[in-house]
C-alpha positions as CSV (number, residue, x, y, z in Angstrom):
1,M,-43.6,-68.1,34.2
2,K,-47.2,-67.4,34.1
3,K,-49.5,-69.3,31.7
4,I,-51.4,-67.4,29.2
5,R,-54.0,-68.3,26.5
6,V,-52.9,-69.2,23.1
7,A,-55.1,-66.2,21.9
8,D,-53.2,-63.9,24.2
9,Y,-49.9,-65.4,22.8
10,V,-51.2,-64.6,19.3
11,A,-52.0,-61.1,20.2
12,K,-48.7,-60.4,21.8
13,F,-47.0,-61.9,18.7
14,I,-48.6,-59.5,16.4
15,S,-47.9,-56.5,18.5
16,D,-44.3,-57.3,19.7
17,D,-42.8,-59.8,17.1
18,L,-44.5,-58.6,13.9
19,K,-44.6,-54.7,15.2
20,V,-48.0,-54.5,13.6
21,K,-50.6,-52.0,15.3
22,D,-53.8,-52.4,13.5
23,V,-55.7,-55.7,13.1
24,F,-58.5,-56.0,10.5
25,M,-61.6,-58.1,11.4
26,V,-65.0,-58.9,11.5
27,S,-66.4,-60.1,15.0
28,G,-67.5,-63.9,15.0
29,G,-68.1,-66.6,17.5
30,G,-65.4,-68.9,16.1
31,I,-62.8,-66.2,17.0
32,M,-64.2,-65.1,20.2
33,F,-61.0,-66.1,22.3
34,L,-58.8,-64.0,19.5
35,T,-60.8,-61.1,19.5
36,D,-61.1,-60.8,23.4
37,A,-57.2,-61.0,23.3
38,V,-57.0,-58.1,20.7
39,A,-59.3,-56.0,23.0
40,Q,-57.0,-56.6,25.8
41,N,-53.7,-55.8,24.0
42,R,-53.3,-52.0,24.4
43,K,-50.7,-52.1,21.7
44,L,-53.3,-53.2,19.1
45,N,-56.1,-51.3,17.3
46,P,-58.8,-53.3,15.9
47,V,-60.4,-52.3,12.7
48,C,-63.8,-53.6,12.3
49,S,-65.5,-53.8,9.0
50,H,-68.5,-55.4,7.6
51,H,-67.4,-58.2,5.4
52,E,-64.5,-60.5,5.5
53,Q,-63.4,-59.8,1.9
54,T,-62.7,-56.2,3.3
55,V,-60.5,-57.7,6.0
56,A,-58.5,-59.5,3.3
57,I,-58.0,-56.8,1.0
58,A,-57.4,-54.2,3.7
59,L,-54.5,-56.3,5.3
60,D,-53.0,-56.4,1.7
61,A,-53.2,-52.6,1.1
62,Y,-51.6,-52.2,4.8
63,S,-48.9,-54.5,3.8
64,R,-48.1,-53.1,0.6
65,V,-47.9,-49.5,2.2
66,T,-45.9,-50.3,5.2
67,Q,-43.8,-53.1,3.4
68,N,-44.3,-55.1,6.8
69,M,-47.2,-57.4,7.4
70,G,-51.0,-57.0,7.5
71,V,-53.0,-59.1,9.9
72,G,-56.7,-60.1,9.7
73,L,-59.0,-62.3,11.8
74,F,-61.7,-64.4,10.3
75,T,-64.3,-66.3,12.0
76,T,-65.3,-70.1,11.1
77,G,-67.1,-71.3,7.8
78,P,-68.3,-68.4,5.9
79,G,-66.0,-66.0,7.4
80,A,-63.0,-67.8,6.2
81,T,-64.5,-68.3,2.8
82,N,-65.3,-64.8,2.2
83,A,-61.5,-64.0,2.5
84,I,-60.5,-66.0,-0.4
85,T,-60.6,-63.4,-3.1
86,G,-58.5,-61.0,-1.0
87,L,-56.0,-64.0,-0.5
88,A,-55.9,-64.7,-4.0
89,G,-55.0,-61.1,-4.8
90,A,-52.3,-60.9,-2.2
91,W,-51.1,-64.6,-3.5
92,Q,-50.9,-63.4,-6.9
93,D,-49.2,-60.0,-6.3
94,S,-46.7,-61.3,-3.8
95,V,-48.0,-59.6,-0.8
96,P,-47.2,-61.0,2.7
97,G,-49.9,-61.0,5.3
98,F,-51.2,-63.2,8.2
99,F,-54.5,-64.5,7.9
100,I,-55.7,-65.9,11.2
101,S,-59.1,-68.0,11.4
102,G,-61.1,-69.3,14.0
103,Q,-62.3,-73.1,14.0
104,S,-64.8,-75.5,15.6
105,K,-63.3,-77.1,18.6
106,R,-60.9,-79.8,17.8
107,K,-63.2,-82.9,18.5
108,E,-65.7,-81.3,16.1
109,T,-63.6,-80.8,13.0
110,V,-63.4,-82.6,9.6
111,H,-59.6,-82.3,9.9
112,N,-59.7,-84.7,13.0
113,S,-62.4,-86.9,12.1
114,G,-60.7,-89.5,10.3
115,V,-63.7,-89.6,7.9
116,K,-62.9,-89.5,4.2
117,G,-65.2,-87.3,2.4
118,L,-66.8,-85.8,5.5
119,R,-68.5,-82.4,4.3
120,Q,-68.8,-80.8,7.9
121,Y,-68.7,-81.8,11.7
122,G,-68.9,-78.6,13.8
123,I,-71.3,-75.7,13.7
124,Q,-70.6,-73.3,10.6
125,E,-67.4,-75.4,10.0
126,V,-65.3,-75.6,6.9
127,D,-62.3,-77.4,6.5
128,I,-60.5,-74.4,5.3
129,I,-57.0,-75.4,5.2
130,P,-57.4,-77.7,2.1
131,V,-59.3,-74.8,0.4
132,V,-56.8,-72.1,1.1
133,K,-53.5,-74.0,0.7
134,P,-53.1,-73.5,-2.9
135,L,-53.3,-69.6,-2.4
136,C,-50.8,-69.4,0.5
137,K,-47.0,-70.1,1.1
138,Y,-47.9,-71.9,4.0
139,A,-51.3,-72.9,5.8
140,V,-51.4,-74.9,8.9
141,F,-54.6,-76.2,11.2
142,L,-53.1,-75.8,14.9
143,N,-53.9,-78.9,17.0
144,N,-51.5,-78.6,19.6
145,P,-51.4,-75.4,21.7
146,E,-47.8,-75.9,22.6
147,E,-46.8,-75.6,18.8
148,I,-48.2,-71.8,18.7
149,R,-44.7,-70.1,18.8
150,Y,-43.3,-72.4,16.6
151,E,-46.0,-72.0,13.9
152,L,-46.3,-68.3,14.2
153,E,-42.6,-67.8,13.8
154,K,-42.4,-70.2,10.8
155,M,-45.2,-68.3,9.2
156,R,-43.4,-65.1,9.6
157,H,-40.3,-66.6,8.1
158,I,-41.9,-68.0,5.2
159,A,-44.1,-65.1,4.3
160,V,-41.1,-62.8,3.3
161,T,-38.5,-65.4,2.4
162,G,-38.0,-65.6,-1.4
163,R,-41.1,-64.5,-3.3
164,P,-43.2,-62.9,-0.6
165,G,-47.0,-64.1,0.0
166,P,-49.7,-64.7,2.5
167,V,-49.7,-67.3,5.2
168,W,-52.6,-69.0,7.1
169,I,-53.1,-70.2,10.6
170,D,-56.4,-72.0,11.5
171,I,-56.8,-72.2,15.2
172,P,-59.9,-74.3,16.8
173,L,-61.8,-72.7,19.7
174,D,-60.5,-74.8,22.4
175,V,-56.8,-74.3,21.3
176,Q,-57.5,-70.5,21.4
177,G,-58.4,-70.5,25.1
178,A,-55.9,-73.3,26.1
179,L,-53.3,-72.1,28.5
180,V,-49.7,-72.4,27.6
181,D,-46.3,-71.2,29.4
182,P,-44.6,-68.9,26.8
183,S,-41.1,-69.7,28.6
184,K,-41.6,-73.4,27.3
185,L,-42.7,-73.0,23.8
186,R,-40.2,-74.1,21.1
187,G,-39.3,-71.7,18.6
188,F,-38.6,-72.0,14.9
189,K,-35.2,-72.1,13.3
190,P,-35.0,-71.8,9.6
191,A,-32.5,-74.0,7.7
192,A,-30.2,-72.0,5.6
193,P,-30.1,-71.3,3.0
194,E,-33.5,-72.1,1.7
195,V,-33.9,-69.8,-1.3
196,K,-31.5,-68.7,-4.0
197,D,-31.5,-65.0,-3.6
198,A,-28.4,-63.7,-5.1
199,P,-26.8,-64.0,-8.6
200,T,-24.0,-66.3,-9.2
201,S,-20.8,-64.6,-10.8
202,A,-21.4,-66.7,-14.0
203,E,-25.0,-65.1,-14.3
204,M,-23.5,-61.5,-13.7
205,A,-20.9,-62.3,-16.3
206,A,-23.3,-63.2,-18.8
207,F,-25.4,-60.3,-18.1
208,N,-22.5,-58.0,-18.2
209,K,-21.6,-59.5,-21.6
210,L,-25.2,-58.7,-23.1
211,L,-25.3,-55.3,-21.5
212,K,-22.0,-54.5,-23.2
213,A,-23.1,-55.6,-26.6
214,A,-26.4,-53.9,-26.3
215,K,-27.1,-50.4,-28.2
216,R,-30.9,-50.0,-27.4
217,P,-31.5,-51.5,-23.8
218,V,-34.8,-51.1,-22.0
219,L,-35.5,-51.9,-18.2
220,I,-38.8,-53.3,-17.2
221,A,-39.6,-52.4,-13.7
222,G,-41.9,-54.8,-11.7
223,H,-43.2,-55.0,-8.3
224,G,-40.2,-57.0,-7.3
225,I,-38.1,-54.1,-7.0
226,R,-40.3,-52.6,-4.1
227,L,-40.7,-55.9,-2.5
228,G,-37.1,-56.2,-2.7
229,K,-36.5,-53.0,-0.9
230,A,-34.5,-51.9,-4.0
231,L,-35.8,-48.7,-5.2
232,P,-32.9,-46.5,-4.7
233,A,-30.6,-49.0,-6.1
234,F,-32.9,-49.4,-9.3
235,K,-32.8,-45.6,-9.8
236,R,-29.0,-45.4,-9.4
237,F,-28.6,-48.4,-12.1
238,A,-31.1,-46.7,-14.5
239,E,-29.1,-43.3,-14.1
240,K,-25.7,-44.7,-14.4
241,F,-26.2,-46.5,-17.5
242,Q,-28.9,-44.2,-18.9
243,I,-31.2,-47.1,-19.8
244,P,-34.8,-46.0,-20.6
245,V,-37.4,-47.6,-18.2
246,V,-40.9,-48.9,-18.7
247,S,-43.0,-50.5,-15.8
248,T,-45.8,-53.0,-15.3
249,Y,-48.9,-51.7,-13.6
250,L,-47.4,-53.0,-10.2
251,G,-44.2,-51.1,-11.0
252,V,-45.6,-47.6,-12.0
253,D,-44.4,-46.2,-8.8
254,V,-41.0,-47.5,-8.9
255,L,-39.8,-44.4,-10.5
256,P,-41.4,-41.0,-10.8
257,S,-43.4,-40.6,-13.8
258,G,-41.7,-37.5,-14.7
259,H,-38.0,-38.9,-14.4
260,P,-36.4,-38.4,-17.6
261,L,-35.8,-41.9,-17.9
262,Y,-39.1,-43.2,-17.4
263,I,-41.0,-43.7,-20.7
264,G,-44.3,-45.5,-19.8
265,R,-46.3,-48.6,-19.1
266,V,-45.8,-51.9,-21.1
267,G,-48.4,-54.1,-22.0
268,I,-51.7,-54.6,-23.8
269,K,-53.0,-51.5,-22.1
270,G,-49.8,-50.0,-21.6
271,T,-48.9,-46.6,-23.4
272,R,-47.7,-46.3,-26.9
273,A,-44.4,-44.9,-25.9
274,G,-43.8,-47.6,-23.4
275,N,-44.6,-50.5,-25.9
276,M,-42.7,-48.6,-28.6
277,A,-39.4,-48.5,-26.5
278,V,-39.7,-52.2,-25.8
279,Q,-40.4,-53.3,-29.4
280,N,-37.2,-51.1,-30.6
281,A,-34.9,-52.5,-27.9
282,D,-32.3,-54.8,-28.7
283,L,-31.7,-55.8,-24.7
284,V,-34.8,-56.1,-22.7
285,V,-33.9,-56.5,-18.8
286,S,-37.0,-57.3,-16.8
287,V,-36.5,-56.9,-12.8
288,G,-38.9,-58.0,-10.4
289,S,-41.8,-59.2,-12.8
290,S,-43.4,-62.4,-13.7
291,L,-44.0,-60.9,-17.2
292,H,-47.6,-61.6,-17.2
293,V,-49.6,-62.0,-20.5
294,G,-51.0,-58.6,-19.9
295,S,-47.5,-57.1,-20.2
296,I,-46.0,-59.1,-23.0
297,G,-49.1,-59.5,-25.0
298,Y,-51.0,-62.5,-26.3
299,E,-48.9,-63.2,-29.1
300,Y,-45.7,-64.3,-27.3
301,D,-43.0,-64.3,-30.2
302,L,-44.0,-60.8,-31.1
303,F,-42.9,-59.2,-27.8
304,A,-39.8,-57.3,-28.3
305,P,-38.8,-59.3,-31.4
306,C,-35.3,-58.0,-31.9
307,A,-34.0,-58.2,-28.1
308,K,-32.2,-60.4,-26.1
309,K,-34.2,-61.0,-23.0
310,V,-32.9,-60.9,-19.7
311,V,-35.3,-61.9,-16.8
312,V,-34.2,-61.2,-13.1
313,D,-36.8,-62.7,-10.7
314,I,-36.7,-64.5,-7.4
315,D,-39.4,-66.9,-8.5
316,R,-38.3,-69.3,-11.1
317,T,-41.6,-70.9,-11.3
318,S,-43.2,-67.9,-12.8
319,H,-40.8,-68.2,-15.8
320,R,-41.5,-71.7,-16.6
321,K,-44.6,-70.5,-18.4
322,K,-44.4,-71.4,-22.1
323,T,-44.6,-67.7,-23.5
324,I,-41.4,-65.8,-24.1
325,K,-38.0,-67.0,-24.9
326,I,-35.8,-66.0,-22.2
327,D,-32.0,-65.6,-23.3
328,L,-30.7,-65.3,-19.5
329,Y,-32.6,-65.9,-16.4
330,V,-31.0,-64.6,-13.3
331,N,-32.6,-66.2,-10.2
332,S,-32.1,-63.2,-7.8
333,D,-33.7,-61.0,-5.3
334,A,-33.8,-57.6,-7.1
335,G,-31.6,-55.7,-4.5
336,K,-28.9,-58.2,-4.8
337,F,-28.8,-58.3,-8.6
338,L,-29.1,-54.6,-8.7
339,G,-26.1,-54.2,-6.1
340,A,-23.9,-56.5,-8.4
341,A,-24.9,-54.8,-11.7
342,L,-23.7,-51.4,-10.6
343,K,-20.4,-52.4,-10.3
344,A,-20.3,-52.9,-14.2
345,P,-18.5,-50.4,-16.4
346,R,-20.9,-48.2,-18.4
347,P,-21.1,-49.4,-21.8
348,G,-21.4,-47.2,-24.8
349,F,-25.1,-47.2,-26.1
350,Y,-26.6,-45.6,-29.2
351,P,-26.3,-42.0,-28.2
352,G,-29.8,-41.0,-29.3
353,W,-31.6,-44.0,-27.8
354,A,-33.0,-42.5,-24.5
355,A,-33.5,-39.3,-25.9
356,G,-35.5,-40.9,-28.9
357,C,-37.7,-43.0,-26.3
358,R,-38.3,-39.4,-24.4
359,K,-39.5,-37.9,-27.7
360,M,-41.9,-40.9,-28.2
361,K,-43.3,-40.2,-24.9
362,A,-43.9,-36.6,-25.5
363,K,-45.2,-37.4,-28.8
364,Y,-47.9,-40.0,-27.7
365,P,-49.4,-38.6,-24.4
366,V,-52.3,-40.7,-22.9
367,N,-54.5,-37.8,-22.2
368,L,-55.2,-36.3,-25.6
369,P,-55.9,-32.6,-26.1
370,E,-59.2,-33.3,-27.8
371,Y,-60.7,-34.9,-24.6
372,A,-60.9,-31.3,-23.1
373,G,-63.2,-30.3,-25.7
374,I,-66.0,-32.9,-24.5
375,K,-69.0,-30.5,-23.6
376,S,-70.9,-33.4,-21.7
377,R,-69.3,-35.8,-19.2
378,V,-65.8,-36.0,-18.5
379,N,-63.2,-38.3,-20.2
380,I,-61.5,-40.7,-17.7
381,Y,-58.0,-39.6,-18.9
382,S,-58.6,-36.0,-18.6
383,F,-60.0,-36.5,-15.2
384,V,-57.0,-38.8,-14.1
385,D,-54.7,-36.1,-15.3
386,A,-56.2,-33.3,-13.7
387,L,-56.5,-35.2,-10.4
388,C,-52.6,-36.0,-10.5
389,A,-52.1,-32.3,-11.0
390,Q,-53.4,-31.5,-7.6
391,L,-52.1,-34.4,-5.5
392,G,-49.8,-33.6,-2.8
393,G,-46.2,-35.3,-2.3
394,R,-47.2,-38.1,-0.2
395,D,-50.3,-39.0,-1.4
396,I,-51.4,-42.7,-2.0
397,V,-53.7,-43.3,-5.2
398,I,-55.7,-46.8,-5.2
399,S,-57.7,-48.0,-8.2
400,D,-60.2,-50.7,-8.9
401,A,-61.1,-53.0,-11.5
402,G,-62.4,-52.6,-14.9
403,S,-62.1,-49.3,-16.9
404,A,-60.8,-47.9,-13.7
405,Y,-57.9,-50.2,-13.5
406,Y,-56.7,-49.8,-17.1
407,A,-57.4,-46.2,-17.5
408,V,-56.0,-45.1,-14.1
409,S,-52.8,-47.4,-14.4
410,Q,-52.3,-46.0,-18.0
411,A,-52.6,-42.3,-17.0
412,V,-51.8,-41.9,-13.3
413,R,-48.5,-39.7,-12.9
414,V,-46.9,-40.6,-9.6
415,G,-44.4,-38.0,-8.3
416,A,-41.6,-38.8,-5.6
417,G,-42.9,-40.1,-2.4
418,Q,-46.4,-40.8,-3.7
419,R,-47.6,-44.3,-4.1
420,Y,-50.0,-46.1,-6.6
421,I,-51.7,-49.2,-5.7
422,T,-54.1,-51.5,-7.4
423,S,-55.3,-55.0,-7.9
424,G,-52.5,-56.1,-10.4
425,S,-52.9,-59.6,-11.3
426,L,-56.4,-60.5,-10.1
427,G,-58.1,-57.2,-11.0
428,A,-60.9,-57.7,-8.3
429,M,-63.9,-55.8,-8.5
430,G,-64.6,-54.0,-5.3
431,Y,-60.9,-53.7,-4.4
432,T,-60.7,-49.7,-3.8
433,L,-63.0,-49.2,-0.6
434,P,-61.2,-52.1,1.5
435,A,-57.9,-51.1,0.0
436,V,-58.2,-47.4,1.0
437,I,-59.1,-48.5,4.7
438,G,-56.1,-50.7,4.8
439,A,-53.7,-47.9,3.2
440,Y,-54.9,-45.2,5.4
441,Y,-54.1,-47.2,8.8
442,A,-51.0,-47.9,7.4
443,A,-49.9,-44.4,6.5
444,R,-52.2,-41.9,8.2
445,R,-52.1,-39.5,5.3
446,R,-54.2,-38.6,2.5
447,I,-55.6,-41.6,0.4
448,V,-57.3,-41.1,-3.1
449,G,-59.5,-43.9,-4.2
450,I,-60.7,-44.4,-7.8
451,T,-63.7,-46.8,-8.6
452,G,-66.1,-47.5,-11.0
453,D,-69.9,-47.3,-10.3
454,G,-70.1,-51.1,-11.1
455,S,-67.1,-52.0,-8.7
456,F,-68.4,-49.4,-6.1
457,Q,-71.4,-51.7,-5.3
458,F,-69.2,-54.9,-4.6
459,N,-68.0,-53.5,-1.0
460,I,-70.3,-50.6,-0.5
461,Q,-71.1,-51.5,2.9
462,E,-67.5,-50.2,3.9
463,L,-68.8,-46.7,3.4
464,Q,-70.2,-47.3,6.8
465,T,-66.8,-48.3,8.1
466,I,-65.3,-45.2,6.7
467,A,-68.0,-43.1,8.0
468,H,-67.9,-44.8,11.5
469,Y,-64.0,-44.1,12.1
470,G,-64.2,-40.9,10.1
471,I,-61.3,-42.0,7.8
472,P,-60.6,-39.1,5.5
473,V,-60.3,-40.8,2.4
474,K,-61.3,-39.2,-1.0
475,I,-63.3,-41.6,-3.3
476,F,-64.0,-40.8,-6.9
477,V,-66.8,-42.9,-8.4
478,L,-66.5,-43.1,-12.4
479,N,-70.3,-43.1,-13.3
480,N,-70.3,-44.8,-16.8
481,E,-73.6,-46.4,-16.3
482,G,-72.5,-49.9,-15.4
483,Y,-69.7,-52.1,-16.9
484,L,-67.9,-50.2,-19.4
485,S,-65.2,-53.0,-20.2
486,I,-68.0,-55.7,-20.6
487,R,-69.9,-53.0,-22.8
488,T,-67.0,-52.4,-25.0
489,T,-66.4,-56.3,-25.5
490,Q,-70.0,-56.8,-26.4
491,D,-70.0,-53.9,-28.9
492,K,-67.0,-55.0,-30.5
493,F,-66.9,-58.8,-30.9
494,F,-70.7,-59.8,-30.4
495,D,-72.5,-57.4,-32.8
496,K,-73.9,-55.3,-29.9
497,R,-75.8,-58.1,-28.2
498,F,-75.6,-56.5,-24.8
499,I,-76.1,-58.5,-21.7
500,G,-75.4,-57.6,-17.9
501,E,-73.4,-54.3,-18.7
502,G,-76.0,-51.5,-18.1
503,P,-79.6,-50.4,-17.6
504,S,-80.8,-51.7,-20.7
505,S,-79.4,-55.2,-20.3
506,G,-79.9,-56.2,-16.7
507,V,-77.5,-53.8,-14.4
508,T,-78.4,-50.8,-12.7
509,C,-76.4,-48.6,-10.1
510,P,-77.8,-46.6,-7.4
511,D,-78.1,-42.9,-7.1
512,T,-74.6,-42.0,-5.5
513,A,-75.8,-38.8,-4.0
514,K,-78.5,-40.6,-2.0
515,I,-75.8,-43.2,-1.0
516,A,-73.7,-40.7,0.3
517,A,-76.4,-39.2,2.2
518,A,-77.3,-42.3,3.6
519,Y,-73.9,-42.9,5.0
520,G,-73.6,-39.4,6.0
521,L,-71.0,-38.6,3.8
522,K,-69.9,-35.4,2.0
523,Y,-71.0,-35.7,-2.1
524,L,-69.7,-33.8,-4.8
525,A,-70.0,-34.3,-8.6
526,V,-68.1,-33.7,-11.8
527,R,-70.5,-33.5,-14.9
528,N,-68.3,-31.7,-17.2
529,N,-64.6,-30.4,-17.9
530,G,-65.6,-26.8,-16.7
531,E,-66.3,-27.7,-13.1
532,M,-63.7,-30.5,-12.9
533,N,-60.6,-28.8,-11.4
534,G,-62.7,-27.0,-8.7
535,R,-64.7,-30.0,-7.5
536,I,-61.2,-32.0,-7.4
537,K,-59.8,-29.4,-5.1
538,A,-63.0,-29.2,-3.2
539,A,-62.9,-32.9,-2.6
540,L,-59.1,-33.0,-1.8
541,D,-59.1,-30.2,0.6
542,F,-62.0,-31.3,2.6
543,K,-61.2,-32.4,6.1
544,G,-63.3,-35.8,6.2
545,P,-64.3,-38.5,3.9
546,V,-65.8,-37.7,0.5
547,L,-67.7,-39.3,-2.3
548,C,-67.0,-37.5,-5.5
549,E,-69.0,-38.9,-8.5
550,V,-67.4,-38.2,-11.9
551,F,-70.0,-38.7,-15.0
552,T,-67.9,-40.3,-17.7
553,P,-69.0,-41.2,-21.2
554,K,-71.2,-44.5,-21.3
555,K,-69.0,-45.6,-24.5
556,Q,-65.4,-44.1,-23.2
557,L,-62.8,-45.8,-25.3
558,I,-59.9,-47.1,-23.1
559,I,-57.1,-46.3,-25.3
560,P,-54.3,-46.9,-26.5
561,T,-54.8,-50.7,-26.5
562,V,-53.5,-53.7,-28.4
563,A,-56.5,-54.7,-30.6
564,S,-57.5,-58.2,-31.2
565,V,-59.2,-59.5,-34.3
566,K,-61.8,-62.2,-34.6
567,R,-61.0,-64.6,-37.3
568,E,-63.6,-66.4,-39.7
569,D,-63.3,-69.6,-37.3
570,G,-64.1,-67.6,-34.2
571,S,-60.4,-67.6,-33.0
572,M,-58.8,-64.5,-31.9
573,V,-55.5,-63.1,-32.9
574,S,-53.7,-60.1,-31.6
575,R,-51.4,-57.3,-33.0
576,P,-47.9,-56.7,-31.4
577,L,-47.4,-54.2,-28.7
578,D,-46.3,-51.6,-30.8
579,D,-49.3,-51.6,-33.1
580,M,-52.0,-50.2,-31.0
581,F,-55.5,-48.8,-31.7
582,P,-56.3,-46.3,-32.6
583,F,-53.9,-47.4,-35.3
584,L,-51.5,-44.8,-36.6
585,P,-50.9,-44.4,-40.4
586,G,-48.5,-46.9,-41.9
587,K,-45.7,-44.5,-42.7
588,E,-45.8,-43.0,-39.1
589,Q,-46.0,-46.4,-37.4
590,A,-42.9,-47.7,-39.8
591,E,-41.1,-44.4,-38.6
592,N,-41.4,-45.1,-35.0
593,L,-40.0,-48.7,-35.4
594,R,-37.0,-47.1,-36.5
595,I,-37.0,-43.8,-34.8
596,C,-34.8,-44.9,-31.9
597,T,-32.1,-46.6,-34.2
598,G,-31.1,-43.2,-35.9
599,K,-32.6,-44.2,-39.1
600,A,-35.6,-41.8,-39.0
601,N,-36.0,-38.1,-38.1
602,V,-37.8,-37.5,-34.7
């Protein structure tokens, strides 16, 4: 068989084995053979951006949408280190992806020097594998060209086996250009089984016993349900047993927001109804969630205090944290657990339970009627509600960090076929612009990005990528004059000693209209409620990319939220999930904690 370059083998593996069409990249001398191979492979479409953080986040979003693998190319040194934020986000959110970096020639690498403590050998070299290894499921320096097939196949297997995550291969220049005979390359054969991914009969017996005894069960839907391709099974399970569902931020689109069993979000900035359902429950079943502190609250023993807690997750390590007491841990893939759970007979829950939770959802909306009365600027919750009312059936909504992350994740309404994507665990500022690029190439349908004026600056250079390719994304920029989340914290806990939050304390953001003009993009603005619906429609209907600036209150409250109180000694203590700010009258709060047990009138 004719010999080919290692770089050509990599490109062919991406197109033929991974079945990936789009490759995200920033050109660099350290990947010159790899980029040449991509250019020659007619099955591949290179998408060039202006920063490697964008490459990393774009491949992350691409993977989330396709449920396959995103691929990115990173040059040596700073090209590779620039990818670390995006890599960390994929790692924490369980997103598989191929990170392929170039490296100096083998003889000019720290890796091969044998010199302990050597900082650099080659030009622009960083010994990247030890740096990224803690943030990858697998990371390897390719010394031997003949091992390229083995390593790529091993990476593919590891990335999606068990809890998914990113993998990284570092390929020196002289290895990229080395010739190999594909027919003589050894492949990778995984040992089986490597990961426990199905429930045992004992685990299912214990679960069925708890389910049978329950009167007020709640399901917590996590990202692992989608990762396990178990959305239909989860819906069938919830409907068969008529169990109310709450979700984490990464599980928002597991079930349509309007589904009669979907109650809301859980967590410190969840929804009042979602948290109340959990706090009233006598059985909480978490499926595919790491139960991050943001979901359970800071005071772990106050989470679902009257409930038995069942955790179904493929990653046992995540639940070795010393947080909540787990009554039953089922080490399983979400789909395999749900398949087994569907076989159980339906027990007799308290008949008013699901209905009571629905009434709580109707009673405590996130978007309050009084927000519509604001005459100047637009409340974020009103905007998100108005936007969702105009979205199409297959639209994808992506949010950024800070107030955009919290408010949008609380208020977004997701219909069947729609998606909601965010940097769930890391909450990285600057996520939206790279993510909308990756999501667009993954889906080729309408993508709606929401960012704050602060986060917008972190990857603003990618407006040129959007303009260059004519990517028809709709970007809504929430203008709250800086960093709203920081401003709120300093206002509440530091006696209004502001620093680094807005124009008066060191942070200004440029004129978005001028930015749009500089990049040649359509610009729209929403300055009040009266023009909101019309401007949203104009943005969504426009054929090309749009920047729509939404002017929101400088001191917008992100509510409801679990409040923390500063003690005299300076330490912080938090309230339980059910007791959210703005605080309800004592009698109403007490009634809510009894509402689903049948002991109170709804």
